[in-house]
N, CA, C, O and the ligand as a Tripos MOL2 file, in Angstrom:
@<TRIPOS>MOLECULE
protein
  265   263    67     0     0
PROTEIN
NO_CHARGES

@<TRIPOS>ATOM
      1 N          79.5780   45.7250  114.3600 N.3       1 MET1
      2 CA         80.8190   46.5130  114.1380 C.3       1 MET1
      3 C          80.4210   47.6730  113.0230 C.2       1 MET1
      4 O          79.9420   47.4580  111.9090 O.2       1 MET1
      5 N          80.7050   48.8070  113.5390 N.am      2 SER2
      6 CA         80.3850   49.9260  112.7350 C.3       2 SER2
      7 C          81.4860   50.4480  111.7790 C.2       2 SER2
      8 O          82.6540   50.5100  112.1640 O.2       2 SER2
      9 N          81.1190   50.8180  110.5480 N.am      3 GLU3
     10 CA         82.2480   51.2300  109.7110 C.3       3 GLU3
     11 C          82.7470   52.7270  110.0780 C.2       3 GLU3
     12 O          82.0110   53.6900  110.2930 O.2       3 GLU3
     13 N          83.9300   52.7110  110.0990 N.am      4 GLU4
     14 CA         84.4480   54.0110  110.4750 C.3       4 GLU4
     15 C          84.7490   54.9140  109.1300 C.2       4 GLU4
     16 O          85.5990   54.5460  108.3200 O.2       4 GLU4
     17 N          84.0920   55.9560  108.9770 N.am      5 ILE5
     18 CA         84.1690   56.7160  107.7040 C.3       5 ILE5
     19 C          85.0520   57.8570  108.1920 C.2       5 ILE5
     20 O          84.8040   58.5860  109.1520 O.2       5 ILE5
     21 N          86.1560   57.9110  107.3650 N.am      6 LEU6
     22 CA         87.2390   58.9730  107.5780 C.3       6 LEU6
     23 C          86.8480   60.1160  106.5780 C.2       6 LEU6
     24 O          86.8520   59.9460  105.3590 O.2       6 LEU6
     25 N          86.5200   61.2620  107.1740 N.am      7 GLU7
     26 CA         86.3310   62.3510  106.3890 C.3       7 GLU7
     27 C          87.5830   63.0400  106.1610 C.2       7 GLU7
     28 O          88.4050   63.2220  107.0590 O.2       7 GLU7
     29 N          87.7300   63.4190  104.9820 N.am      8 GLU8
     30 CA         89.0600   64.0790  104.6630 C.3       8 GLU8
     31 C          88.6650   65.6630  104.6590 C.2       8 GLU8
     32 O          87.9800   66.1840  103.7790 O.2       8 GLU8
     33 N          89.1610   66.2800  105.6860 N.am      9 LYS9
     34 CA         88.6960   67.6270  105.7550 C.3       9 LYS9
     35 C          89.7760   68.5290  105.0470 C.2       9 LYS9
     36 O          90.9570   68.5330  105.3950 O.2       9 LYS9
     37 N          89.2850   69.2660  104.0590 N.am     10 GLU10
     38 CA         90.1240   70.1720  103.3330 C.3      10 GLU10
     39 C          90.7000   71.1800  104.3600 C.2      10 GLU10
     40 O          90.0220   71.7620  105.2070 O.2      10 GLU10
     41 N          91.9380   71.3040  104.1940 N.am     11 THR11
     42 CA         92.6130   72.3170  105.0230 C.3      11 THR11
     43 C          92.4620   73.6240  104.2800 C.2      11 THR11
     44 O          93.0080   73.8450  103.2000 O.2      11 THR11
     45 N          91.6350   74.5320  104.9700 N.am     12 GLU12
     46 CA         91.4680   75.8190  104.4520 C.3      12 GLU12
     47 C          92.5700   76.7420  104.7950 C.2      12 GLU12
     48 O          92.7850   76.9590  105.9870 O.2      12 GLU12
     49 N          93.2350   77.2640  103.9630 N.am     13 THR13
     50 CA         94.2030   78.2480  104.1720 C.3      13 THR13
     51 C          93.5730   79.4840  104.3910 C.2      13 THR13
     52 O          92.8460   79.9760  103.5280 O.2      13 THR13
     53 N          93.8260   80.1230  105.6580 N.am     14 GLU14
     54 CA         93.2870   81.4170  106.0590 C.3      14 GLU14
     55 C          93.9310   82.3990  105.3980 C.2      14 GLU14
     56 O          95.0570   82.7320  105.7670 O.2      14 GLU14
     57 N          93.3310   82.9890  104.3570 N.am     15 THR15
     58 CA         94.0740   84.0980  103.7600 C.3      15 THR15
     59 C          93.3310   85.4550  104.0480 C.2      15 THR15
     60 O          93.2440   86.4050  103.2700 O.2      15 THR15
     61 N          92.8360   85.3640  105.2580 N.am     16 GLU16
     62 CA         92.2710   86.7850  105.7850 C.3      16 GLU16
     63 C          93.0660   87.6660  106.1050 C.2      16 GLU16
     64 O          93.8790   87.5230  107.0190 O.2      16 GLU16
     65 N          92.9310   88.8840  105.2840 N.am     17 GLU17
     66 CA         93.9590   89.9180  105.6360 C.3      17 GLU17
     67 C          93.5180   90.9340  106.5660 C.2      17 GLU17
     68 O          93.0680   92.0200  106.1980 O.2      17 GLU17
     69 N          93.6500   90.5730  107.7910 N.am     18 GLY18
     70 CA         93.1160   91.5250  108.7720 C.3      18 GLY18
     71 C          94.0070   92.7140  109.0840 C.2      18 GLY18
     72 O          95.0560   92.8210  108.4490 O.2      18 GLY18
     73 N          93.6680   93.6780  110.0630 N.am     19 PRO19
     74 CA         94.4460   94.6680  110.2390 C.3      19 PRO19
     75 C          95.8360   94.2760  110.8330 C.2      19 PRO19
     76 O          95.8830   93.3790  111.6750 O.2      19 PRO19
     77 N          96.9080   94.8840  110.4440 N.am     20 HIS20
     78 CA         98.1420   94.5550  110.9090 C.3      20 HIS20
     79 C          99.0380   95.6800  110.8440 C.2      20 HIS20
     80 O          98.7310   96.7090  110.2430 O.2      20 HIS20
     81 N         100.2340   95.5090  111.4920 N.am     21 TRP21
     82 CA        101.2990   96.6180  111.5490 C.3      21 TRP21
     83 C         102.2890   96.4480  110.4370 C.2      21 TRP21
     84 O         102.7980   95.3550  110.1880 O.2      21 TRP21
     85 N         102.5410   97.4970  109.8000 N.am     22 ILE22
     86 CA        103.4320   97.4680  108.6930 C.3      22 ILE22
     87 C         104.7250   97.9870  109.1190 C.2      22 ILE22
     88 O         104.8330   99.2130  109.1390 O.2      22 ILE22
     89 N         105.7350   97.2700  109.4660 N.am     23 HIS23
     90 CA        106.9950   97.6150  110.0860 C.3      23 HIS23
     91 C         107.8010   98.4930  109.1090 C.2      23 HIS23
     92 O         107.7460   98.2610  107.9010 O.2      23 HIS23
     93 N         108.4470   99.3590  109.5380 N.am     24 ASP24
     94 CA        109.2540  100.3790  108.8340 C.3      24 ASP24
     95 C         110.5760   99.5990  108.5000 C.2      24 ASP24
     96 O         111.0370   98.7700  109.2850 O.2      24 ASP24
     97 N         111.0820   99.8600  107.4640 N.am     25 VAL25
     98 CA        112.4220   99.2850  107.1610 C.3      25 VAL25
     99 C         113.2950  100.1620  106.5030 C.2      25 VAL25
    100 O         112.9300  101.0570  105.7400 O.2      25 VAL25
    101 N         114.5460   99.8750  106.8300 N.am     26 VAL26
    102 CA        115.4820  100.8340  106.2210 C.3      26 VAL26
    103 C         116.6080  100.0570  105.5180 C.2      26 VAL26
    104 O         117.0620   99.0530  106.0670 O.2      26 VAL26
    105 N         117.0430  100.4370  104.4270 N.am     27 GLU27
    106 CA        118.1900  100.0250  103.6610 C.3      27 GLU27
    107 C         119.4020   99.6350  104.5300 C.2      27 GLU27
    108 O         119.9780  100.5210  105.1620 O.2      27 GLU27
    109 N         119.7860   98.4610  104.5900 N.am     28 ASP28
    110 CA        121.0800   98.1670  105.3160 C.3      28 ASP28
    111 C         121.8200   96.8820  104.7180 C.2      28 ASP28
    112 O         121.4120   95.7300  104.8600 O.2      28 ASP28
    113 N         122.9500   97.2540  104.0400 N.am     29 THR29
    114 CA        123.6340   96.4390  103.3090 C.3      29 THR29
    115 C         124.3080   95.2710  104.1410 C.2      29 THR29
    116 O         124.7680   94.2430  103.6430 O.2      29 THR29
    117 N         124.2950   95.6000  105.5160 N.am     30 ASN30
    118 CA        124.8360   94.4070  106.2890 C.3      30 ASN30
    119 C         124.0250   93.4230  106.6190 C.2      30 ASN30
    120 O         124.3990   92.4710  107.3030 O.2      30 ASN30
    121 N         122.8110   93.5640  106.1540 N.am     31 TYR31
    122 CA        121.5690   92.4480  106.2970 C.3      31 TYR31
    123 C         121.6950   91.6790  104.9780 C.2      31 TYR31
    124 O         122.0490   92.1940  103.9170 O.2      31 TYR31
    125 N         121.3370   90.2730  105.1720 N.am     32 VAL32
    126 CA        121.3540   89.4020  104.1270 C.3      32 VAL32
    127 C         120.1160   89.9130  103.1800 C.2      32 VAL32
    128 O         120.1910   89.9300  101.9510 O.2      32 VAL32
    129 N         119.0940   90.2810  103.8460 N.am     33 THR33
    130 CA        117.8800   90.6940  102.9870 C.3      33 THR33
    131 C         117.9680   92.0930  102.3170 C.2      33 THR33
    132 O         117.1430   92.4550  101.4780 O.2      33 THR33
    133 N         119.0100   92.8630  102.7300 N.am     34 GLY34
    134 CA        119.3050   94.1380  102.2430 C.3      34 GLY34
    135 C         118.5160   95.2520  102.8690 C.2      34 GLY34
    136 O         118.5840   96.4170  102.4790 O.2      34 GLY34
    137 N         117.7560   94.8300  103.8720 N.am     35 PHE35
    138 CA        117.0070   95.8930  104.7840 C.3      35 PHE35
    139 C         116.9880   95.3910  106.1980 C.2      35 PHE35
    140 O         117.1820   94.2190  106.5200 O.2      35 PHE35
    141 N         116.7390   96.3750  107.0020 N.am     36 LYS36
    142 CA        116.6740   96.1730  108.5650 C.3      36 LYS36
    143 C         115.0310   96.5440  108.8120 C.2      36 LYS36
    144 O         114.4560   97.5410  108.3760 O.2      36 LYS36
    145 N         114.5260   95.6110  109.5210 N.am     37 VAL37
    146 CA        113.1790   95.8860  110.0810 C.3      37 VAL37
    147 C         113.2540   96.6000  111.3040 C.2      37 VAL37
    148 O         113.8860   96.1860  112.2760 O.2      37 VAL37
    149 N         112.5230   97.8310  111.2690 N.am     38 LEU38
    150 CA        112.5240   98.5540  112.6700 C.3      38 LEU38
    151 C         111.2300   98.2290  113.4550 C.2      38 LEU38
    152 O         110.1740   97.8290  112.9630 O.2      38 LEU38
    153 N         111.4990   98.4740  114.7870 N.am     39 PRO39
    154 CA        110.3190   98.1980  115.6420 C.3      39 PRO39
    155 C         109.1540   99.0960  115.4290 C.2      39 PRO39
    156 O         108.0270   98.7180  115.7500 O.2      39 PRO39
    157 N         109.3780  100.3240  114.8780 N.am     40 SER40
    158 CA        108.2230  101.2480  114.5940 C.3      40 SER40
    159 C         107.5000  100.6890  113.4460 C.2      40 SER40
    160 O         108.0940  100.0310  112.5920 O.2      40 SER40
    161 N         106.0200  100.9690  113.3830 N.am     41 CYS41
    162 CA        105.3220  100.4530  112.3980 C.3      41 CYS41
    163 C         104.1140  101.2530  112.1580 C.2      41 CYS41
    164 O         103.8560  102.2010  112.9000 O.2      41 CYS41
    165 N         103.3570  100.9360  111.1740 N.am     42 LYS42
    166 CA        102.2340  101.8540  110.7920 C.3      42 LYS42
    167 C         100.9450  100.9000  110.6010 C.2      42 LYS42
    168 O         100.9760   99.7960  110.0580 O.2      42 LYS42
    169 N          99.8950  101.4790  111.1040 N.am     43 CYS43
    170 CA         98.4510  100.7110  111.0420 C.3      43 CYS43
    171 C          98.0330  100.6270  109.4980 C.2      43 CYS43
    172 O          98.0180  101.5600  108.6940 O.2      43 CYS43
    173 N          97.6850   99.2350  109.2680 N.am     44 SER44
    174 CA         97.3790   99.0740  107.8620 C.3      44 SER44
    175 C          95.9020   99.5360  107.5990 C.2      44 SER44
    176 O          95.3830   99.5570  106.4830 O.2      44 SER44
    177 N          95.3300   99.8820  108.7010 N.am     45 GLU45
    178 CA         93.8120  100.4070  108.4800 C.3      45 GLU45
    179 C          93.8170  101.8670  108.2710 C.2      45 GLU45
    180 O          93.2210  102.3550  107.3110 O.2      45 GLU45
    181 N          94.5240  102.6590  109.2110 N.am     46 CYS46
    182 CA         94.3490  104.1590  109.2350 C.3      46 CYS46
    183 C          95.6960  104.7540  109.0320 C.2      46 CYS46
    184 O          95.7240  105.9820  108.9590 O.2      46 CYS46
    185 N          96.7730  104.1330  108.9320 N.am     47 GLY47
    186 CA         98.0910  104.7220  108.7870 C.3      47 GLY47
    187 C          98.6360  105.4030  109.7610 C.2      47 GLY47
    188 O          99.5450  106.2070  109.5560 O.2      47 GLY47
    189 N          98.0880  105.1290  111.0630 N.am     48 TYR48
    190 CA         98.8140  105.6460  112.3000 C.3      48 TYR48
    191 C         100.1880  105.0740  112.4410 C.2      48 TYR48
    192 O         100.3870  103.8880  112.1750 O.2      48 TYR48
    193 N         101.2160  105.9260  112.8810 N.am     49 HIS49
    194 CA        102.4270  105.4610  113.0100 C.3      49 HIS49
    195 C         102.6890  105.3370  114.5370 C.2      49 HIS49
    196 O         102.5360  106.3090  115.2760 O.2      49 HIS49
    197 N         103.0530  104.2290  114.9540 N.am     50 ALA50
    198 CA        103.5030  103.9300  116.1840 C.3      50 ALA50
    199 C         105.0840  103.5490  116.4210 C.2      50 ALA50
    200 O         105.7920  103.0660  115.5380 O.2      50 ALA50
    201 N         105.4720  103.8100  117.6010 N.am     51 ASN51
    202 CA        107.0060  103.5470  117.9040 C.3      51 ASN51
    203 C         107.2060  102.1250  118.0280 C.2      51 ASN51
    204 O         108.2930  101.5950  117.7950 O.2      51 ASN51
    205 N         106.0610  101.4280  118.4330 N.am     52 ARG52
    206 CA        106.2090   99.9880  118.5370 C.3      52 ARG52
    207 C         104.8700   99.3520  118.3960 C.2      52 ARG52
    208 O         103.8690   99.9920  118.7160 O.2      52 ARG52
    209 N         104.7780   98.0700  117.9150 N.am     53 PRO53
    210 CA        103.3210   97.5170  117.8060 C.3      53 PRO53
    211 C         102.6520   97.3820  118.9300 C.2      53 PRO53
    212 O         103.2170   96.9580  119.9380 O.2      53 PRO53
    213 N         101.1960   97.7630  118.9200 N.am     54 LYS54
    214 CA        100.3730   97.5510  120.0200 C.3      54 LYS54
    215 C          99.2270   96.5210  119.6150 C.2      54 LYS54
    216 O          99.0310   96.1980  118.4430 O.2      54 LYS54
    217 N          98.5120   96.0490  120.6560 N.am     55 VAL55
    218 CA         97.5070   94.8560  120.4130 C.3      55 VAL55
    219 C          96.4250   95.6380  119.7460 C.2      55 VAL55
    220 O          95.8710   95.0870  118.7940 O.2      55 VAL55
    221 N          96.0420   96.8220  120.0890 N.am     56 VAL56
    222 CA         94.9040   97.5360  119.4070 C.3      56 VAL56
    223 C          95.4100   98.8080  118.8740 C.2      56 VAL56
    224 O          96.1100   99.5100  119.6030 O.2      56 VAL56
    225 N          95.1380   99.1630  117.7190 N.am     57 CYS57
    226 CA         95.3860  100.5190  117.1450 C.3      57 CYS57
    227 C          94.6830  101.6040  118.1020 C.2      57 CYS57
    228 O          93.4750  101.5880  118.3380 O.2      57 CYS57
    229 N          95.5330  102.4980  118.5960 N.am     58 PRO58
    230 CA         94.8020  103.6240  119.4250 C.3      58 PRO58
    231 C          94.0210  104.4880  118.6290 C.2      58 PRO58
    232 O          93.2060  105.2260  119.1820 O.2      58 PRO58
    233 N          94.1640  104.4950  117.3840 N.am     59 VAL59
    234 CA         93.4690  105.6100  116.5670 C.3      59 VAL59
    235 C          92.2150  104.9290  115.9910 C.2      59 VAL59
    236 O          91.1190  105.4410  116.2160 O.2      59 VAL59
    237 N          92.3120  103.8140  115.2670 N.am     60 CYS60
    238 CA         90.9810  103.3490  114.5440 C.3      60 CYS60
    239 C          90.4190  102.2110  115.3940 C.2      60 CYS60
    240 O          89.3010  101.7610  115.1440 O.2      60 CYS60
    241 N          91.2190  101.7000  116.4630 N.am     61 GLY61
    242 CA         90.5840  100.5350  117.3370 C.3      61 GLY61
    243 C          90.6790   99.2710  116.6780 C.2      61 GLY61
    244 O          89.8830   98.3990  117.0260 O.2      61 GLY61
    245 N          91.5970   99.0000  115.6980 N.am     62 ALA62
    246 CA         91.5950   97.7110  115.0100 C.3      62 ALA62
    247 C          92.3410   96.6140  115.6530 C.2      62 ALA62
    248 O          93.5250   96.8360  115.9050 O.2      62 ALA62
    249 N          91.8500   95.4840  115.9560 N.am     63 LYS63
    250 CA         92.6830   94.6140  116.7770 C.3      63 LYS63
    251 C          93.6120   94.0310  115.8100 C.2      63 LYS63
    252 O          93.2640   93.5800  114.7180 O.2      63 LYS63
    253 N          94.8540   94.0610  116.2740 N.am     64 MET64
    254 CA         95.9200   93.7740  115.3570 C.3      64 MET64
    255 C          96.3490   92.2310  115.5470 C.2      64 MET64
    256 O          96.1990   91.6210  116.6060 O.2      64 MET64
    257 N          96.9150   91.6770  114.3500 N.am     65 HIS65
    258 CA         97.4190   90.5030  114.2790 C.3      65 HIS65
    259 C          99.0400   90.6880  114.5160 C.2      65 HIS65
    260 O          99.7510   91.3010  113.7200 O.2      65 HIS65
    261 N          99.4740   90.1320  115.6030 N.am     66 LEU66
    262 CA        100.8930   90.5250  115.7740 C.3      66 LEU66
    263 C         101.7630   89.3200  115.5830 C.2      66 LEU66
    264 O         102.9860   89.4200  115.6820 O.2      66 LEU66
    265 ZN         94.7270  102.2590  112.9850 Zn       67 ZN67
@<TRIPOS>BOND
     1     1     2 1
     2     2     3 1
     3     3     4 2
     4     3     5 am
     5     5     6 1
     6     6     7 1
     7     7     8 2
     8     7     9 am
     9     9    10 1
    10    10    11 1
    11    11    12 2
    12    11    13 am
    13    13    14 1
    14    14    15 1
    15    15    16 2
    16    15    17 am
    17    17    18 1
    18    18    19 1
    19    19    20 2
    20    19    21 am
    21    21    22 1
    22    22    23 1
    23    23    24 2
    24    23    25 am
    25    25    26 1
    26    26    27 1
    27    27    28 2
    28    27    29 am
    29    29    30 1
    30    30    31 1
    31    31    32 2
    32    31    33 am
    33    33    34 1
    34    34    35 1
    35    35    36 2
    36    35    37 am
    37    37    38 1
    38    38    39 1
    39    39    40 2
    40    39    41 am
    41    41    42 1
    42    42    43 1
    43    43    44 2
    44    43    45 am
    45    45    46 1
    46    46    47 1
    47    47    48 2
    48    47    49 am
    49    49    50 1
    50    50    51 1
    51    51    52 2
    52    51    53 am
    53    53    54 1
    54    54    55 1
    55    55    56 2
    56    55    57 am
    57    57    58 1
    58    58    59 1
    59    59    60 2
    60    59    61 am
    61    61    62 1
    62    62    63 1
    63    63    64 2
    64    63    65 am
    65    65    66 1
    66    66    67 1
    67    67    68 2
    68    67    69 am
    69    69    70 1
    70    70    71 1
    71    71    72 2
    72    71    73 am
    73    73    74 1
    74    74    75 1
    75    75    76 2
    76    75    77 am
    77    77    78 1
    78    78    79 1
    79    79    80 2
    80    79    81 am
    81    81    82 1
    82    82    83 1
    83    83    84 2
    84    83    85 am
    85    85    86 1
    86    86    87 1
    87    87    88 2
    88    87    89 am
    89    89    90 1
    90    90    91 1
    91    91    92 2
    92    91    93 am
    93    93    94 1
    94    94    95 1
    95    95    96 2
    96    95    97 am
    97    97    98 1
    98    98    99 1
    99    99   100 2
   100    99   101 am
   101   101   102 1
   102   102   103 1
   103   103   104 2
   104   103   105 am
   105   105   106 1
   106   106   107 1
   107   107   108 2
   108   107   109 am
   109   109   110 1
   110   110   111 1
   111   111   112 2
   112   111   113 am
   113   113   114 1
   114   114   115 1
   115   115   116 2
   116   115   117 am
   117   117   118 1
   118   118   119 1
   119   119   120 2
   120   119   121 am
   121   121   122 1
   122   122   123 1
   123   123   124 2
   124   123   125 am
   125   125   126 1
   126   126   127 1
   127   127   128 2
   128   127   129 am
   129   129   130 1
   130   130   131 1
   131   131   132 2
   132   131   133 am
   133   133   134 1
   134   134   135 1
   135   135   136 2
   136   135   137 am
   137   137   138 1
   138   138   139 1
   139   139   140 2
   140   139   141 am
   141   141   142 1
   142   142   143 1
   143   143   144 2
   144   143   145 am
   145   145   146 1
   146   146   147 1
   147   147   148 2
   148   147   149 am
   149   149   150 1
   150   150   151 1
   151   151   152 2
   152   151   153 am
   153   153   154 1
   154   154   155 1
   155   155   156 2
   156   155   157 am
   157   157   158 1
   158   158   159 1
   159   159   160 2
   160   159   161 am
   161   161   162 1
   162   162   163 1
   163   163   164 2
   164   163   165 am
   165   165   166 1
   166   166   167 1
   167   167   168 2
   168   167   169 am
   169   169   170 1
   170   170   171 1
   171   171   172 2
   172   171   173 am
   173   173   174 1
   174   174   175 1
   175   175   176 2
   176   175   177 am
   177   177   178 1
   178   178   179 1
   179   179   180 2
   180   179   181 am
   181   181   182 1
   182   182   183 1
   183   183   184 2
   184   183   185 am
   185   185   186 1
   186   186   187 1
   187   187   188 2
   188   187   189 am
   189   189   190 1
   190   190   191 1
   191   191   192 2
   192   191   193 am
   193   193   194 1
   194   194   195 1
   195   195   196 2
   196   195   197 am
   197   197   198 1
   198   198   199 1
   199   199   200 2
   200   199   201 am
   201   201   202 1
   202   202   203 1
   203   203   204 2
   204   203   205 am
   205   205   206 1
   206   206   207 1
   207   207   208 2
   208   207   209 am
   209   209   210 1
   210   210   211 1
   211   211   212 2
   212   211   213 am
   213   213   214 1
   214   214   215 1
   215   215   216 2
   216   215   217 am
   217   217   218 1
   218   218   219 1
   219   219   220 2
   220   219   221 am
   221   221   222 1
   222   222   223 1
   223   223   224 2
   224   223   225 am
   225   225   226 1
   226   226   227 1
   227   227   228 2
   228   227   229 am
   229   229   230 1
   230   230   231 1
   231   231   232 2
   232   231   233 am
   233   233   234 1
   234   234   235 1
   235   235   236 2
   236   235   237 am
   237   237   238 1
   238   238   239 1
   239   239   240 2
   240   239   241 am
   241   241   242 1
   242   242   243 1
   243   243   244 2
   244   243   245 am
   245   245   246 1
   246   246   247 1
   247   247   248 2
   248   247   249 am
   249   249   250 1
   250   250   251 1
   251   251   252 2
   252   251   253 am
   253   253   254 1
   254   254   255 1
   255   255   256 2
   256   255   257 am
   257   257   258 1
   258   258   259 1
   259   259   260 2
   260   259   261 am
   261   261   262 1
   262   262   263 1
   263   263   264 2
@<TRIPOS>SUBSTRUCTURE
     1 MET1         2 RESIDUE 1 A MET
     2 SER2         6 RESIDUE 1 A SER
     3 GLU3        10 RESIDUE 1 A GLU
     4 GLU4        14 RESIDUE 1 A GLU
     5 ILE5        18 RESIDUE 1 A ILE
     6 LEU6        22 RESIDUE 1 A LEU
     7 GLU7        26 RESIDUE 1 A GLU
     8 GLU8        30 RESIDUE 1 A GLU
     9 LYS9        34 RESIDUE 1 A LYS
    10 GLU10       38 RESIDUE 1 A GLU
    11 THR11       42 RESIDUE 1 A THR
    12 GLU12       46 RESIDUE 1 A GLU
    13 THR13       50 RESIDUE 1 A THR
    14 GLU14       54 RESIDUE 1 A GLU
    15 THR15       58 RESIDUE 1 A THR
    16 GLU16       62 RESIDUE 1 A GLU
    17 GLU17       66 RESIDUE 1 A GLU
    18 GLY18       70 RESIDUE 1 A GLY
    19 PRO19       74 RESIDUE 1 A PRO
    20 HIS20       78 RESIDUE 1 A HIS
    21 TRP21       82 RESIDUE 1 A TRP
    22 ILE22       86 RESIDUE 1 A ILE
    23 HIS23       90 RESIDUE 1 A HIS
    24 ASP24       94 RESIDUE 1 A ASP
    25 VAL25       98 RESIDUE 1 A VAL
    26 VAL26      102 RESIDUE 1 A VAL
    27 GLU27      106 RESIDUE 1 A GLU
    28 ASP28      110 RESIDUE 1 A ASP
    29 THR29      114 RESIDUE 1 A THR
    30 ASN30      118 RESIDUE 1 A ASN
    31 TYR31      122 RESIDUE 1 A TYR
    32 VAL32      126 RESIDUE 1 A VAL
    33 THR33      130 RESIDUE 1 A THR
    34 GLY34      134 RESIDUE 1 A GLY
    35 PHE35      138 RESIDUE 1 A PHE
    36 LYS36      142 RESIDUE 1 A LYS
    37 VAL37      146 RESIDUE 1 A VAL
    38 LEU38      150 RESIDUE 1 A LEU
    39 PRO39      154 RESIDUE 1 A PRO
    40 SER40      158 RESIDUE 1 A SER
    41 CYS41      162 RESIDUE 1 A CYS
    42 LYS42      166 RESIDUE 1 A LYS
    43 CYS43      170 RESIDUE 1 A CYS
    44 SER44      174 RESIDUE 1 A SER
    45 GLU45      178 RESIDUE 1 A GLU
    46 CYS46      182 RESIDUE 1 A CYS
    47 GLY47      186 RESIDUE 1 A GLY
    48 TYR48      190 RESIDUE 1 A TYR
    49 HIS49      194 RESIDUE 1 A HIS
    50 ALA50      198 RESIDUE 1 A ALA
    51 ASN51      202 RESIDUE 1 A ASN
    52 ARG52      206 RESIDUE 1 A ARG
    53 PRO53      210 RESIDUE 1 A PRO
    54 LYS54      214 RESIDUE 1 A LYS
    55 VAL55      218 RESIDUE 1 A VAL
    56 VAL56      222 RESIDUE 1 A VAL
    57 CYS57      226 RESIDUE 1 A CYS
    58 PRO58      230 RESIDUE 1 A PRO
    59 VAL59      234 RESIDUE 1 A VAL
    60 CYS60      238 RESIDUE 1 A CYS
    61 GLY61      242 RESIDUE 1 A GLY
    62 ALA62      246 RESIDUE 1 A ALA
    63 LYS63      250 RESIDUE 1 A LYS
    64 MET64      254 RESIDUE 1 A MET
    65 HIS65      258 RESIDUE 1 A HIS
    66 LEU66      262 RESIDUE 1 A LEU
    67 ZN67       265 GROUP 0 **** ****
């Protein structure tokens, strides 16, 4: 009978900050958070402004985390 060794794997928290869209926000007191998140956003890499998030930034080609 073989002994089972349980390896405890440390859960690595992925804190990789890849390219992403930064959504525009506007102040709106009707919201609990105090602001409303707009569908329009800006590329974190090149600053390109898009009307809505895309999978890949059309300007710098960064693959986005959606
Ligand atoms: Zn970009």
